[in-house]
N, C-alpha and C positions, 0 to 999 in steps of 0.2 A: 545281669547286675550292672553292666557297664553303662547302660542307658537309664539307670534308675534316677529319678528326680524325687528329692525328699519332700517337696511340697511347693506351694505357690503363695505369693503375697496377694491378698484380696483387699481391695479398697472397701472400707466399711463406712464411708462418709467422711467423718473428721479424722479418722485414723486408718491405718492399714493393719491387717492381722496376717499371721502365717497359718495356713491350712495344710497340715501334713497329709501326704498321700498314704494309702494303706500299704502296710509292709508284709502282709500275709500272702506273698507271692511264692511260687515254687522256686526253690534254689536250684540253679543249674550251673555247671561248669563244663568247659570244653576240654580242659586238661585232665587226662586220666591219671596223671601223677598225683593230683589232689585226692582222687578217690582211693588210690592205693595207700597214700599216707594216712587218710582218715580211717581206713579199714585196719591198718597196722596199729594205729593209736587205740582204736576200739578194742582190738584183741589184747593189747598190752595192758590197758586199764582193767580188762576182765581178769587177766592173770593176776594182777596186783590185788584185786578184790578177792579172788579165790585164796591167795596166800594169806591175806589178813584174817580169813576165817579160821586159820590154824594157829594163830597167835592168841594165847590165853588172855593176856592183858595188853592191848595195843598201846595204851598210854605209857606203860613202863617201857615197852619196846622202843617207842619213839623218843622218850626222854633219855634213854641210854645212848641212843645215837646222837642226840643233841649235845650231850655232855662230851662224848667222844670227839665230835666235830669241833666243839669249843676248845678242847685241849689241843687238838691238832692245829687249829687256827692260832692259838696262843704261841705254840712252838714256832710257827712260821714268822710271827711278829716279834719273836724274841722275848716273850713274857714267860716267866717261870710259873707253872701251875701243875697241879696233879688232879687225879680223879677225886681224891678225898676232899680237896678244897672245893671242887665244884659241887659235891654233894653235901658238904659240911655246912656248919653255921657260919655265915659271913661276918657276924659280929665278933666271934672269938678268933677267927682266922684272918681278919682283914678283908680285903676285897675279894669277892668270889667270882665265879664265871657268869 
């Protein structure tokens, strides 16, 4: 990949155009650390996928963690908030999460 050339400029008479080279070449790397990290990332994403199969409603699970993170972030910034405010009606409670 170090010697890859994306394409060439071709004279078309009154104008020049860019002609891209094919990119369907074999990917290769000399550093085995990259292969190790890719393998670890692949295994980790597989474990995450396996765990998501056991959660009955993934949308509720994710929204619960989003609200928790918003409440923690507000504490760091010095803003007073609570979980009911984040889940409640923003019209009756003022500004929500």
